[in-house]
TIMI-2910 file (N, C-alpha, C, CB; in pm, 1 decimal, decimal comma, always signed):
<rs>
+----------+----------+----------+----------+----------+----------+----------+----------+----------+----------+----------+----------+------+
!      n_x !      n_y !      n_z !     ca_x !     ca_y !     ca_z !      c_x !      c_y !      c_z !     cb_x !     cb_y !     cb_z ! resn !
+----------+----------+----------+----------+----------+----------+----------+----------+----------+----------+----------+----------+------+
!    +82,3 !   -116,5 !     +0,0 !     +0,0 !     +0,0 !     +0,0 !    +87,8 !   +124,2 !     +0,0 !    -94,2 !     -1,0 !   +119,2 !  Met !
!    +57,1 !   +214,9 !    -82,6 !   +133,3 !   +338,9 !    -88,0 !    +55,6 !   +448,8 !    -16,8 !   +163,7 !   +379,0 !   -234,5 !  Thr !
!   +128,8 !   +528,6 !    +52,2 !    +66,0 !   +640,5 !   +125,4 !    +32,0 !   +750,8 !    +27,0 !   +159,8 !   +694,9 !   +238,5 !  Ala !
!    -84,0 !   +805,4 !    +42,3 !   -124,0 !   +916,5 !    -44,3 !    -70,4 !  +1046,4 !    +13,1 !   -278,5 !   +923,0 !    -59,4 !  Arg !
!    -15,1 !  +1123,6 !    -71,7 !    +33,4 !  +1255,0 !    -28,5 !    -76,5 !  +1356,2 !    -53,8 !   +165,3 !  +1295,5 !   -103,0 !  Arg !
!    -92,7 !  +1441,2 !    +41,4 !   -193,2 !  +1545,8 !    +21,4 !   -133,5 !  +1653,0 !    -68,1 !   -240,6 !  +1606,6 !   +157,6 !  Ser !
!   -216,9 !  +1714,6 !   -150,3 !   -163,1 !  +1821,6 !   -234,7 !   -106,7 !  +1933,3 !   -148,0 !   -272,1 !  +1877,0 !   -329,5 !  Pro !
!     +0,2 !  +1991,0 !   -192,6 !    +62,1 !  +2096,3 !   -112,2 !    -22,6 !  +2222,4 !   -116,2 !   +204,6 !  +2126,1 !   -162,1 !  Ser !
!    -27,3 !  +2287,1 !     -6,1 !   -103,3 !  +2412,4 !     +5,9 !     -9,6 !  +2526,7 !    -31,0 !   -162,1 !  +2431,6 !   +151,7 !  Cys !
!    -42,5 !  +2599,3 !   -135,3 !    +46,7 !  +2706,0 !   -179,5 !    +51,7 !  +2820,3 !    -78,5 !     +2,6 !  +2758,6 !   -315,5 !  Ser !
!    -57,9 !  +2839,0 !     -1,9 !    -56,2 !  +2946,0 !    +98,1 !    +36,3 !  +2910,5 !   +213,0 !   -197,5 !  +2973,2 !   +150,8 !  Arg !
!    +42,4 !  +2783,1 !   +247,5 !   +123,5 !  +2740,5 !   +360,3 !   +269,3 !  +2720,2 !   +322,1 !    +68,0 !  +2613,5 !   +418,6 !  Cys !
!   +293,9 !  +2684,3 !   +198,2 !   +430,2 !  +2650,9 !   +158,4 !   +514,2 !  +2774,2 !   +128,0 !   +427,6 !  +2560,6 !    +38,0 !  Ser !
!   +453,1 !  +2894,1 !   +121,4 !   +529,6 !  +3013,9 !    +95,5 !   +565,4 !  +3030,4 !    -49,3 !   +652,4 !  +3013,9 !   +176,8 !  Gly !
!   +496,9 !  +2962,2 !   -139,0 !   +524,2 !  +2973,8 !   -280,9 !   +479,3 !  +3108,1 !   -334,8 !   +456,4 !  +2862,1 !   -356,6 !  Gly !
!   +502,6 !  +3128,1 !   -462,4 !   +467,6 !  +3256,6 !   -522,5 !   +317,0 !  +3279,4 !   -522,2 !   +520,9 !  +3264,4 !   -665,0 !  Ser !
!   +238,9 !  +3172,6 !   -531,5 !    +94,1 !  +3189,4 !   -527,2 !    +50,0 !  +3238,9 !   -389,4 !    +23,5 !  +3056,8 !   -561,8 !  Arg !
!   +114,7 !  +3193,4 !   -282,5 !    +83,3 !  +3239,1 !   -147,4 !   +114,0 !  +3386,9 !   -130,6 !   +160,6 !  +3158,0 !    -44,5 !  Gly !
!   +223,1 !  +3432,9 !   -188,4 !   +258,5 !  +3574,7 !   -180,7 !   +155,8 !  +3659,0 !   -254,7 !   +399,0 !  +3599,0 !   -238,5 !  Ala !
!   +110,5 !  +3610,0 !   -370,2 !     +9,3 !  +3683,5 !   -446,4 !   -120,9 !  +3689,2 !   -369,5 !    -13,2 !  +3619,0 !   -583,6 !  Ala !
!   -154,1 !  +3581,8 !   -299,7 !   -277,0 !  +3578,9 !   -218,3 !   -270,3 !  +3683,9 !   -108,6 !   -298,9 !  +3438,8 !   -156,4 !  Tyr !
!   -156,1 !  +3692,0 !    -40,5 !   -140,4 !  +3789,7 !    +67,7 !   -144,4 !  +3931,9 !    +12,9 !     -8,5 !  +3765,9 !   +143,5 !  Arg !
!    -80,8 !  +3955,4 !   -101,4 !    -79,9 !  +4089,8 !   -159,2 !   -218,7 !  +4134,3 !   -203,6 !    +15,5 !  +4095,2 !   -277,0 !  Leu !
!   -301,9 !  +4040,1 !   -246,2 !   -435,6 !  +4074,4 !   -290,5 !   -520,5 !  +4123,7 !   -173,8 !   -501,7 !  +3954,3 !   -357,2 !  Arg !
!   -498,2 !  +4072,7 !    -53,6 !   -579,0 !  +4111,8 !    +62,4 !   -520,9 !  +4230,9 !   +137,6 !   -593,0 !  +3994,8 !   +157,1 !  Trp !
!   -398,7 !  +4269,3 !   +113,5 !   -337,2 !  +4381,0 !   +183,5 !   -411,2 !  +4513,5 !   +159,8 !   -192,8 !  +4394,5 !   +140,5 !  Thr !
!   -445,4 !  +4551,4 !    +36,1 !   -520,0 !  +4676,7 !    +17,5 !   -656,2 !  +4674,1 !    +86,9 !   -539,2 !  +4704,3 !   -131,2 !  Pro !
!   -720,6 !  +4558,1 !    +88,3 !   -849,6 !  +4546,0 !   +155,6 !   -833,2 !  +4566,3 !   +305,6 !   -913,3 !  +4409,2 !   +126,8 !  Thr !
!   -728,3 !  +4508,8 !   +363,4 !   -703,4 !  +4524,8 !   +506,8 !   -672,3 !  +4670,3 !   +540,8 !   -587,8 !  +4434,1 !   +551,6 !  Ala !
!   -596,3 !  +4736,8 !   +457,1 !   -563,6 !  +4877,6 !   +480,5 !   -689,6 !  +4962,7 !   +471,6 !   -458,2 !  +4926,9 !   +379,0 !  Ile !
!   -774,3 !  +4936,2 !   +373,3 !   -899,3 !  +5010,3 !   +358,5 !   -989,5 !  +4988,1 !   +478,8 !   -971,6 !  +4968,9 !   +230,0 !  Leu !
!  -1001,6 !  +4865,5 !   +524,7 !  -1085,0 !  +4834,2 !   +639,9 !  -1033,1 !  +4903,5 !   +765,6 !  -1091,0 !  +4683,0 !   +661,7 !  Leu !
!   -902,2 !  +4900,3 !   +786,0 !   -842,8 !  +4966,7 !   +902,2 !   -866,1 !  +5118,1 !   +895,9 !   -691,5 !  +4936,1 !   +910,1 !  Ala !
!   -856,2 !  +5175,7 !   +775,5 !   -879,6 !  +5319,7 !   +759,8 !  -1024,1 !  +5356,5 !   +791,6 !   -844,8 !  +5364,1 !   +617,4 !  Ser !
!  -1118,6 !  +5273,6 !   +748,4 !  -1259,6 !  +5300,1 !   +776,0 !  -1287,8 !  +5292,2 !   +925,3 !  -1348,9 !  +5201,3 !   +700,2 !  Ile !
!  -1233,0 !  +5192,6 !   +991,6 !  -1252,3 !  +5178,6 !  +1136,3 !  -1193,7 !  +5298,4 !  +1210,3 !  -1187,9 !  +5048,1 !  +1187,2 !  Val !
!  -1075,5 !  +5342,7 !  +1170,7 !  -1012,3 !  +5458,8 !  +1233,5 !  -1093,9 !  +5585,1 !  +1210,2 !   -870,2 !  +5477,7 !  +1179,9 !  Leu !
!  -1144,9 !  +5603,8 !  +1088,5 !  -1227,0 !  +5721,7 !  +1058,0 !  -1355,4 !  +5722,0 !  +1140,3 !  -1260,9 !  +5726,3 !   +908,0 !  Ala !
!  -1418,6 !  +5607,1 !  +1155,7 !  -1540,5 !  +5599,4 !  +1236,4 !  -1511,4 !  +5628,1 !  +1383,4 !  -1605,3 !  +5461,4 !  +1221,9 !  Leu !
!  -1398,0 !  +5582,0 !  +1433,2 !  -1361,8 !  +5608,5 !  +1572,0 !  -1340,1 !  +5757,8 !  +1594,9 !  -1235,7 !  +5530,2 !  +1610,3 !  Ala !
!  -1276,7 !  +5825,0 !  +1499,5 !  -1253,9 !  +5969,5 !  +1512,9 !  -1383,8 !  +6047,6 !  +1497,3 !  -1151,5 !  +6017,4 !  +1409,2 !  Cys !
!  -1471,3 !  +6002,2 !  +1409,3 !  -1597,0 !  +6072,5 !  +1385,4 !  -1692,0 !  +6060,5 !  +1503,3 !  -1663,8 !  +6019,4 !  +1260,4 !  Ala !
!  -1674,3 !  +5958,4 !  +1584,5 !  -1763,6 !  +5940,5 !  +1698,4 !  -1740,0 !  +6046,1 !  +1805,4 !  -1745,7 !  +5802,0 !  +1757,7 !  Ser !
!  -1628,0 !  +6116,2 !  +1800,0 !  -1601,4 !  +6222,9 !  +1895,3 !  -1529,8 !  +6177,2 !  +2020,6 !  -1728,2 !  +6287,8 !  +1933,2 !  Gly !
!  -1502,3 !  +6050,5 !  +2031,3 !  -1428,5 !  +5996,3 !  +2145,4 !  -1491,4 !  +6035,8 !  +2278,0 !  -1284,4 !  +6043,0 !  +2141,3 !  Cys !
!  -1620,4 !  +6041,8 !  +2285,4 !  -1689,6 !  +6067,9 !  +2410,6 !  -1711,5 !  +6214,5 !  +2442,4 !  -1614,9 !  +6006,7 !  +2520,4 !  Gly !
!  -1668,5 !  +6306,2 !  +2359,0 !  -1691,5 !  +6446,8 !  +2385,7 !  -1821,1 !  +6490,7 !  +2320,5 !  -1574,2 !  +6531,7 !  +2335,8 !  Thr !
!  -1876,7 !  +6598,8 !  +2368,1 !  -1997,8 !  +6650,6 !  +2306,8 !  -1990,8 !  +6801,5 !  +2301,3 !  -2122,7 !  +6604,9 !  +2383,6 !  Arg !
!  -2063,4 !  +6857,8 !  +2209,9 !  -2068,8 !  +7001,8 !  +2192,9 !  -2207,8 !  +7048,3 !  +2232,0 !  -2034,2 !  +7043,5 !  +2047,0 !  Thr !
!  -2212,9 !  +7153,7 !  +2311,1 !  -2340,5 !  +7208,6 !  +2354,5 !  -2351,7 !  +7349,9 !  +2299,6 !  -2353,8 !  +7207,0 !  +2510,3 !  Val !
!  -2461,6 !  +7379,4 !  +2232,3 !  -2484,0 !  +7512,7 !  +2176,8 !  -2537,2 !  +7603,9 !  +2286,4 !  -2582,7 !  +7507,6 !  +2056,6 !  Phe !
!  -2471,5 !  +7717,8 !  +2302,8 !  -2516,7 !  +7817,7 !  +2399,1 !  -2553,6 !  +7942,6 !  +2320,6 !  -2406,8 !  +7848,3 !  +2507,7 !  Val !
!  -2679,7 !  +7985,6 !  +2325,5 !  -2720,5 !  +8105,5 !  +2251,9 !  -2645,2 !  +8229,5 !  +2299,9 !  -2871,2 !  +8127,4 !  +2266,2 !  Pro !
!  -2628,2 !  +8325,3 !  +2211,0 !  -2554,2 !  +8447,2 !  +2242,3 !  -2619,0 !  +8526,3 !  +2356,1 !  -2543,5 !  +8534,5 !  +2118,5 !  Asp !
!  -2749,9 !  +8520,7 !  +2368,1 !  -2816,9 !  +8600,2 !  +2471,5 !  -2810,9 !  +8534,5 !  +2609,2 !  -2961,5 !  +8623,6 !  +2432,9 !  Glu !
!  -2748,2 !  +8419,8 !  +2618,7 !  -2745,0 !  +8347,4 !  +2744,7 !  -2607,3 !  +8355,9 !  +2809,7 !  -2783,8 !  +8201,7 !  +2722,8 !  Ser !
!  -2599,1 !  +8410,8 !  +2931,7 !  -2469,7 !  +8406,7 !  +3002,8 !  -2441,4 !  +8262,8 !  +3047,2 !  -2470,0 !  +8503,9 !  +3127,0 !  Pro !
!  -2314,2 !  +8233,4 !  +3071,2 !  -2274,4 !  +8100,7 !  +3117,7 !  -2208,8 !  +8114,5 !  +3252,9 !  -2178,9 !  +8031,4 !  +3017,0 !  Met !
!  -2208,6 !  +8005,7 !  +3327,9 !  -2145,4 !  +8004,5 !  +3459,3 !  -2039,5 !  +7894,4 !  +3458,8 !  -2250,9 !  +7982,0 !  +3573,9 !  Arg !
!  -1920,8 !  +7924,9 !  +3509,8 !  -1809,0 !  +7829,8 !  +3507,6 !  -1831,0 !  +7715,1 !  +3605,4 !  -1677,8 !  +7901,1 !  +3540,4 !  Leu !
!  -1789,9 !  +7598,2 !  +3562,4 !  -1794,8 !  +7480,5 !  +3647,1 !  -1660,5 !  +7457,5 !  +3713,9 !  -1835,9 !  +7358,0 !  +3566,3 !  Gly !
!  -1646,6 !  +7346,3 !  +3784,0 !  -1521,3 !  +7318,3 !  +3854,8 !  -1407,6 !  +7286,5 !  +3758,3 !  -1540,5 !  +7202,1 !  +3951,9 !  Pro !
!  -1288,0 !  +7327,6 !  +3794,4 !  -1167,9 !  +7295,9 !  +3716,8 !  -1153,4 !  +7371,6 !  +3586,6 !  -1166,0 !  +7152,3 !  +3687,3 !  Gly !
!  -1217,5 !  +7486,0 !  +3572,1 !  -1207,2 !  +7563,1 !  +3448,1 !  -1075,1 !  +7639,6 !  +3444,6 !  -1326,5 !  +7660,7 !  +3434,3 !  Ala !
!  -1011,7 !  +7640,6 !  +3328,7 !   -891,2 !  +7721,2 !  +3309,4 !   -885,7 !  +7763,6 !  +3164,1 !   -762,4 !  +7642,7 !  +3349,9 !  Ser !
!   -826,8 !  +7881,4 !  +3140,0 !   -818,3 !  +7934,0 !  +3003,4 !   -722,1 !  +8050,8 !  +3000,2 !   -957,5 !  +7977,1 !  +2951,3 !  Ala !
!   -679,2 !  +8086,1 !  +2877,3 !   -608,8 !  +8212,4 !  +2859,4 !   -714,7 !  +8320,5 !  +2860,3 !   -523,4 !  +8215,0 !  +2726,5 !  Lys !
!   -682,2 !  +8433,4 !  +2921,7 !   -780,6 !  +8540,7 !  +2933,0 !   -721,5 !  +8673,2 !  +2886,7 !   -830,8 !  +8552,7 !  +3077,4 !  Val !
!   -809,2 !  +8763,8 !  +2845,6 !   -767,6 !  +8899,8 !  +2812,8 !   -778,3 !  +8984,2 !  +2939,4 !   -854,6 !  +8960,0 !  +2696,8 !  Tyr !
!   -680,4 !  +9070,9 !  +2958,6 !   -683,5 !  +9165,3 !  +3070,6 !   -634,1 !  +9299,8 !  +3019,7 !   -596,1 !  +9114,8 !  +3191,3 !  His !
!   -670,5 !  +9406,2 !  +3090,5 !   -634,0 !  +9541,0 !  +3046,1 !   -495,0 !  +9577,2 !  +3095,6 !   -736,6 !  +9644,3 !  +3095,6 !  Arg !
!   -410,3 !  +9618,8 !  +3002,3 !   -276,4 !  +9668,1 !  +3034,2 !   -264,4 !  +9802,4 !  +2964,3 !   -161,9 !  +9566,7 !  +2988,7 !  Val !
!   -252,7 !  +9909,0 !  +3042,7 !   -241,1 ! +10044,9 !  +2990,3 !   -355,4 ! +10078,0 !  +2893,2 !   -105,9 ! +10062,6 !  +2920,3 !  Ala !
!   -476,5 ! +10033,2 !  +2928,5 !   -592,4 ! +10064,7 !  +2847,0 !   -613,2 !  +9976,1 !  +2726,1 !   -582,7 ! +10202,4 !  +2802,5 !  Gly !
!   -526,1 !  +9877,5 !  +2704,4 !   -536,6 !  +9785,7 !  +2589,9 !   -564,3 !  +9644,2 !  +2639,2 !   -406,8 !  +9788,7 !  +2504,5 !  Glu !
!   -649,2 !  +9572,6 !  +2566,1 !   -674,9 !  +9432,8 !  +2598,8 !   -555,9 !  +9347,9 !  +2554,2 !   -806,5 !  +9383,4 !  +2531,9 !  Trp !
!   -499,3 !  +9270,6 !  +2647,4 !   -382,0 !  +9187,5 !  +2621,3 !   -412,3 !  +9043,8 !  +2663,7 !   -256,6 !  +9242,3 !  +2696,4 !  Thr !
!   -378,6 !  +8949,0 !  +2578,2 !   -401,3 !  +8807,7 !  +2608,1 !   -292,7 !  +8756,7 !  +2702,9 !   -403,7 !  +8723,4 !  +2477,8 !  Leu !
!   -334,6 !  +8683,3 !  +2806,2 !   -237,5 !  +8628,2 !  +2901,4 !   -149,2 !  +8524,6 !  +2832,6 !   -309,7 !  +8564,9 !  +3023,0 !  Ser !
!    -26,0 !  +8510,8 !  +2878,3 !    +66,9 !  +8415,2 !  +2818,1 !    +31,7 !  +8271,8 !  +2856,0 !   +210,1 !  +8446,5 !  +2860,7 !  Glu !
!    -16,1 !  +8252,6 !  +2976,3 !    -48,2 !  +8118,5 !  +3025,2 !   -196,4 !  +8108,6 !  +3058,2 !    +36,7 !  +8083,7 !  +3149,2 !  Asn !
!   -245,4 !  +7985,9 !  +3062,6 !   -382,3 !  +7963,0 !  +3108,0 !   -385,7 !  +7981,8 !  +3259,7 !   -433,0 !  +7819,8 !  +3067,3 !  Ala !
!   -494,1 !  +8036,7 !  +3308,3 !   -508,7 !  +8057,1 !  +3452,5 !   -631,1 !  +7979,2 !  +3500,3 !   -522,0 !  +8209,7 !  +3487,4 !  Ile !
!   -630,9 !  +7941,8 !  +3626,4 !   -745,9 !  +7873,6 !  +3686,6 !   -854,6 !  +7976,9 !  +3710,7 !   -706,7 !  +7801,0 !  +3820,1 !  Ala !
!   -975,5 !  +7944,2 !  +3669,0 !  -1088,7 !  +8035,2 !  +3686,6 !  -1179,1 !  +7980,1 !  +3796,9 !  -1168,1 !  +8053,2 !  +3552,7 !  Leu !
!  -1219,9 !  +8066,0 !  +3891,0 !  -1300,5 !  +8018,5 !  +4003,4 !  -1437,1 !  +7965,0 !  +3958,9 !  -1319,7 !  +8130,8 !  +4104,0 !  Pro !
!  -1477,5 !  +7856,4 !  +4019,7 !  -1609,1 !  +7799,4 !  +3992,4 !  -1717,7 !  +7899,7 !  +4032,1 !  -1627,8 !  +7665,0 !  +4068,4 !  Glu !
!  -1817,9 !  +7913,7 !  +3946,1 !  -1929,1 !  +8003,0 !  +3975,8 !  -1920,6 !  +8137,9 !  +3907,5 !  -1937,8 !  +8023,6 !  +4121,4 !  Gly !
!  -1803,4 !  +8175,1 !  +3854,6 !  -1793,3 !  +8301,6 !  +3782,2 !  -1880,0 !  +8294,5 !  +3657,1 !  -1645,5 !  +8333,2 !  +3745,2 !  Trp !
!  -1931,9 !  +8408,8 !  +3615,7 !  -2015,1 !  +8415,2 !  +3496,7 !  -1933,1 !  +8458,8 !  +3376,1 !  -2132,4 !  +8510,7 !  +3518,5 !  Tyr !
!  -1967,7 !  +8404,4 !  +3260,4 !  -1909,5 !  +8445,4 !  +3133,3 !  -2024,5 !  +8505,3 !  +3053,6 !  -1839,6 !  +8324,1 !  +3056,4 !  Ile !
!  -2005,4 !  +8628,8 !  +3009,3 !  -2112,0 !  +8696,7 !  +2935,0 !  -2056,1 !  +8749,5 !  +2803,0 !  -2173,3 !  +8812,9 !  +3019,0 !  Val !
!  -2142,9 !  +8767,2 !  +2702,5 !  -2096,7 !  +8826,9 !  +2576,7 !  -2048,8 !  +8970,0 !  +2598,7 !  -2208,9 !  +8824,5 !  +2471,4 !  Pro !
!  -1964,4 !  +9018,7 !  +2509,6 !  -1905,8 !  +9152,3 !  +2526,7 !  -2011,4 !  +9262,5 !  +2527,5 !  -1805,1 !  +9179,3 !  +2416,1 !  Ser !
!  -2127,6 !  +9240,0 !  +2467,6 !  -2230,5 !  +9344,8 !  +2467,5 !  -2290,1 !  +9365,7 !  +2606,3 !  -2341,6 !  +9309,8 !  +2368,4 !  Arg !
!  -2264,8 !  +9275,3 !  +2701,0 !  -2312,0 !  +9292,6 !  +2839,1 !  -2219,8 !  +9385,2 !  +2918,4 !  -2322,3 !  +9156,3 !  +2909,3 !  Tyr !
!  -2099,9 !  +9410,0 !  +2865,6 !  -1999,0 !  +9485,4 !  +2938,4 !  -1987,0 !  +9625,0 !  +2880,7 !  -1863,5 !  +9413,8 !  +2934,2 !  Val !
!  -1988,3 !  +9721,7 !  +2968,1 !  -1974,4 !  +9861,4 !  +2923,8 !  -1826,8 !  +9896,4 !  +2918,3 !  -2050,9 !  +9959,5 !  +3018,8 !  Glu !
!  -1779,3 !  +9933,5 !  +2800,4 !  -1639,4 !  +9972,4 !  +2783,3 !  -1619,6 ! +10113,3 !  +2836,8 !  -1596,9 !  +9964,0 !  +2634,2 !  Glu !
!  -1515,4 ! +10130,5 !  +2915,1 !  -1480,0 ! +10263,0 !  +2965,1 !  -1360,8 ! +10313,3 !  +2885,1 !  -1447,8 ! +10259,9 !  +3118,4 !  Lys !
!  -1371,1 ! +10436,8 !  +2831,7 !  -1259,6 ! +10489,2 !  +2750,5 !  -1135,4 ! +10516,6 !  +2829,9 !  -1300,7 ! +10614,4 !  +2681,6 !  Pro !
+----------+----------+----------+----------+----------+----------+----------+----------+----------+----------+----------+----------+------+
</rs>
């Protein structure tokens, strides 16, 4: 009795057909990975945007910090660093503030 040999698998043997098979799926894998990455970025990663109308003042929550404008010799100047802003302070549009010459 002679043992039957199974046909060789070109994908497993590393032959040229196996390389062509892998190359054919590489663009598909790259496209799929790009789509997944784009969907992850489009989801916003858990952040949300809230629309606040212009006529509505806002009140600061805990841990707020930002660069702010302050008056230096009568001119508005942007601070170099972000500063901690106290919780409870109000933020209002510039039309709520009376400019003094």
